[in-house]
N, C-alpha and C positions, 0 to 999 in steps of 0.2 A: 517594468514590462512595456510601458507605453500603450496600454490597452484601456479603452474607455469602458467604464462600468455602466450597466451590469454585465459581467462576463461570467460564464460558467466555468467552474473548476472541477477536475476529476475527483472521484472518490479517493480516499487515502491509499497510499501505496508504500511498500517497502522495497528494499533492494531485491532484484536488480531493475526494478521498474520506477525508480525515482524520477527518471526523465519524463515520465508521463505526467505525474502530478506537478512537476515543476514547470513544464513548458506547454502541455496541451491545453488549449482554451477554445471556447466558442464565444464570439463577441460580434458586435456590429461596428462596421466602419463605413459611415455615411449610409449609402443605400445598398451596401453589401453585407451579407452574413458571412463571417470569416470563421473557418475551422482551421485551427493551427495544430499541427501534429507535434509529437514529442521531438521530432528532428528540426522543428522550426518552419517546415514548409506549410504553405497555406492553400486552402481551397476556398474560393469565393463564389457565393451564390447571390445573384442580384435579387433585391426585394422589390416587388411590384410587377409591372408589366414585363412579361417574358421570364419571370422568376418566381419567387415565393409569394403566394397570394393569400394563403391561409395556413393555420396550424390546427391539426386534429390531435387532441389529447386522448390517447387510447388508455383510459383509466381502468386498467385490468391488472390483476396480480397473479403471480404464479407461473410455474413452468408450463403447465398444461395450456394456458392461453398463449404463451410464447411459441410452443410447438405447433399449435393449430395455425399460427400465422407464418409458419415456416422459419421461425427464429430460434436461436439457442437461448440459454438461460439468461442472457443479458437483458431480456425484456421482463424480468421478474417483477418490477414495480410499474410496469406500463411504459409507454413511449409517447413521444410527440412526433407526429408525421407532418413534416413541412411539405406542402403541396403547391403545384403551380395551378394556373386557372382551369386546367383540364382535369384536375384531381390526381395527377401523377406525382409520385414521390420525388422530391428534390433531394431530401436527406431525412434521416430518421434518427432521433435522439433517444437512446435508452436511459431513462431518468435515473435509475439507481447508480449508473456509472458516472453521473454528473452531479451528484450530491456529495460533498466532502465527507459527511458523517454517516453515509448510508450504511456502512458496515456495522455501526453501533446501534442502528435502529431496526435490524433485521426482524426481531420478534414482533415488532409493532410498526410496520412501514407507514410512511405518510401517504396521503391520498389527496386527489383533487387540487384545489387552489393552493393549499398549504405546501404541497410538494413542488408545484411550479414556482411559487414565491421563494421557497427556501433555496432552490437551485439557482435562482436569478433569471430563469427563463421567462417568468411572468413579466418582469420589468423589461427585459430585452424585447419581447414581442410587443409590449405596450408602446415602448418608445419607437419601434419600427413601424407601428401602425398595422400589425398583422393580426387579424381577428382569430380568436381561439374558439374551437368547437370541441366540446367534451362528449365522448361516447363511452358506452359501457357494454356494448355488444360487438361481437366480431363480424356480424353480417350487416353492420350499419352501411347505408349507401355511401357515406363519406369515404369508405375504404374501398369502394368498387374499383377504382383505377390505381390504387396504391400498390407499391411493392417495396420489399426491404432488401435483404441480401447485402450487396456491396455498397449500398447507400446508407447503411448504418454507421453512425459516428461512434466507432468502437476502437479503442486502443488496447493492446494486450494488457491483461491484468498482472501477470507475473512473468510469463515467458513469451518472447517473440515467436512468430511463426517459423522463422528460419531455424531456430534452435530446436523446436519440436520436430520439424521435418528431419533435421540432421540426426537427432536421437532416434527417431523411429526408423529411419533408413539404416543407420548403423546397427541397431538391434536386429532388424530383419536380415541384414546381410550376415551378421554373425550367426544367427540361428540357422539359416539355410546352408551356408558354406561350412559351418562347423560339423553338422551332422552328415552332410554329403562327404566332407573330408574324411570322417571316420569310416564311412562305407567304402569310399574310393581311395583310400590312403595309398595303395600301391600304384594305381594308374593315374591319380591326380593329387599328388601330395601338396601341390600349391594351394588347394582349397583351404587347408588349415591356416596357411599364412594369410590368405584373404580374410578369413574369419577373425584372426587376431587384429588385423588392421581395421576391420569394421568395428570391432569392440573398442579399439583405441580411439576411434573417432568420437565416441560419446564424451569421455572426459576432456578431449581437445575442444569440442564444441562448447562445453560448459566453461572451460577456462577462458576461451575467447569471449564468451558472454560476460563473465564476471569482470574480466580486465577492461572490456569496453565500457561496462557500466561504471566502474571506478574512474576511468579516464574522463567520462562525461561529467561525473560528479565533481572531479577536481577542476574541470573547465568551466563550471557554472559560476557566473558572477551574480551572487545573490543580493548584493547591496544591503546588508543587514544593518539596520539602524540601532538595534539593541538586541542582546541575547541574554535571556534569563536562564540560569541553571538552578537545579534543586538546592534547597537550603534546609536540610533536615536537622533535627536536634542531635547533639552529640550522643553517641551510644545508641542511636535508634535502630541500627542494623541495616542501613541503606547499603546496597551492594555497589561495587565499583561500576558495574554495567549501568545501573540506574543513574548514578551521579555523572558518568561520562557521556551517556547517550541522551537521556531525556532533556528537553529544552523547549523554551518558547522563544521563537525568533520574531521580532517585529521588523517588517520590511516596509518599503515605501507604499506598496499596494496591498500587502497581505499580513496576516498574523498566522504564523506557522507553528503548529503543535507537533513536536517530535516526541513520540511516546517511548517507553522503556525498551521497546523492541526495534527502535529506529524507524518506525513508520511515520510518514509525514502527512499532515492534513493541512491544507491551505484554505484559510478563510479570508474573505474580502474585508478591507478596512473602509470601503466606501460603496455607495450604491444602496438600493432598497433591500438587498439581502445581506447587508454587512453586519458586523458586530457593532452595536451602538451603546452598549452599557456593560459595566463591570459590577457584579453583585457579590458582596462578601456576606456569607451567612454566619450568624453568631448563635452560640448556645443560649437557649432560653434561661438556663440556670444562672450562669455567671458571665455571659457575654463573650466567652472564648471563641475566637474565630474557628470555624470548622472546615469551610471550603469556599472556593471562589468559582463563579460561573461567568462566562462571557455569553451575553445574551443578545439576540437580534430583535427585530420588531415584534411587538406583541408578547415579549417575554420568552420567546423560543430559545432554548438552551443550545448554544453552538459548541461550547467547550467547557471543561471543568477541571479544576486543580484542587487536590486535597491540601488543606492548609499546612498540616504537620510536615509533609515532605517538601513543600516548596517555600514556606515562610516560617517554619517552626524553629529554626536554628537561631544562633546568637545574632546573626546579621539579618534576621527575618524582617525587621521593621524597615531597614534600608532597602532590602530586596523588594519589599512591597511598594515602597515609594518609587523605586526605579521602574517597576512593572507598570504601575498605573500611569506614570508620566509617559512611558514609551507607548502604551496602548492609546492614550489620549482620548479616553471616553469617560463620561460621567461615572462616578463610583457611588454605589448605594450600600449601606450597611443594613442588613435585613435579619432581625432576630427570628429564629424559628419558634413556632408555636409550642406550647407545653406538650411534652410527650413526643414531639416529632424529631426525627433524626435526618441529618444530611448524609447523602443526597436523596432528594425526593424524585427528581426527574430520571427517566429511564436512561437517557444518554449520559447524564452525569454519573449514574451508578456504574456504567460500563467504563467510562473514561477515568473515573477516580481510581479504578483498578489498574488501568494501563499507564496512568501518569503517577504510579507509585512503584516501589520495587516489586518485581514479578517473581513468582515461584521459580527457583533456579532450574528445576527440571524442565518446566514448561518453556522457560527462556531459552535453554539450550536447544530444545526441539524446534521451536518456532524460528530461531535465527540460523539453524542449520539449513544448508541449501536444499538437501533432499527432503528433510523433514518439514521445512516451512515453506519452500518454494515449489519444488516438484510435487511433493505430497503423495508419493507412491512408494512402493517397496524397493525401488531401484537402489536405494542407499545400502540395502543388504544384498540384493541379487547381483548387482554389477561386480562388486569385489569377488563374490563367489564364482561368477562366470569367468572372471579374469584368472582366478586360481585354477579353474578347470582347464582353461585355454593354456595357461603356463604348463600345467602337468602334461597336457596332450603334446605340447611342443617339445618337452624334454624327452618324452617317449619316442616321438617321431624323429628326433635328432639322431638316434642310433642307426636308422636306415636311410634317412634323407636329411643330411646335416643342414643344408641351406634353408629349406623350408621349415625344418624343425626348429632351428635356432631363431629364425624370423618370427615364427609363431610364439615361441617361448618369450622372446624379448617383448613382443607386442603385448602378450598377456601380463608380463611383469609391469610394463609401463602403464597398462590400463588399470592394474591393481593400485599402483602408486597414485595414479590420477584420480581414482574414485575413492579409495579408502583414505588416502593421505590427507586431503583437505578436511574430511569429516573427523579424523583422529586429531588433527591439529586444532580444529574448532573446539572439540570436546576438552582437550587439555587446556587450551587458552581460557575457556570458560571456567573450568573447574579450578584452575590454579590462580586466576586473576579476576576475571569479570564477575564471577559469582561469589566472591569473597567480600567481606565488609570493606567499604571504602575507608581511607584514613580517618581515624577518629570516630568510626561508626560501629566498631565491635562492641557488643554489650559490655557494659562496665566502664566504657571510655567516656564517661560524662565529664562535665567541667571540673568536678572535684578531683576525679582520678587523674585527669590531664594535668591539673596544676601540681599534684603531688609528684608526677613523673617528670615534669619539666626540669628540675635540678639535675636529675640523673642523666638526661639526654644532653 
């Protein structure tokens, strides 16, 4: 990436927002603070005279505090307001959006210096010579001249603005013109055709978004030094989705955790907020490995892997050696105390579930575009509206053939464009991804496999 550490990395993302986690960064280049967007464009703010002179850490939690400051929910963990010498906001950093593992720590968010240190912002401000003032009240004098709004360093979490605008406009256009068309069908039959086109714009916008996202992913030059795939024991029941999707990529500047749902989390390999130790936890009873944690300074857990699913197979020892060599950090074996179970850390508990085979029903829902990305009822409503539009077009065709058939065709295409991808996703998941991977079906252990080999 060619970026000096410490650099801030965004919170974990899934498709279609992988370009955010892969490319967006906040870092320092000489006497400039550089904010790089997912598209690679940069905004530079000078540090010192005429630029950033101080940082105000607004150490507040919750939506209520964000709303009182005129901000949306992105301020839920507090913010850092970078100000000039007159106290005016140069840019504002919502901290939860710039901590890779923030989504795993939602029930117990970090505060104060721990949060700044873990994001890398503490090190960046220290190296830049920018003093930090921490406040806990909204009416603090340090905020008197500050403002947020368009100065927030915020990149879309799942859907870009243009897609949301296109969907909202198309839905509004369909709603207005469809019902007006029913009322004015004799005097203005073209209104129903406009409603069909408006509805069709929704799946078209979604298709453009997904195709653009895939094209960007294919164009990414990730320069992977090593890629670790899961290595579960034979017959353990690992799904094809887990074995094909989950991975740990070691890159020149980052360690990338790819979970079972294809979410990516990028952790730094250098700098004061980097991964600096690999800890393997062993059973107190017999020394059996239970799990692996990647830890930062002070023993803070940055990532976790359940041993069974990543190193429990026949090639587990070789995979472990490959992993530790690629990460290039000291390795500790740490027996758990009597009666203790791994994982103990809150983040490790969440990640040990994500870095293992996921419940198939949940996996289908989360990886579905409407279920996991849009997160609304449109996955059911849009096909229904499309069928209603199709029916209205067929009825209209008897009296106004041109507008009627245009309405019907638009409704049919809208139905195919909305229901089709969801049906294909469900079938692909059920028939392939959510089935046991080769050698993973229960009963396909080493002994069973050896007995079956002569027949194959």
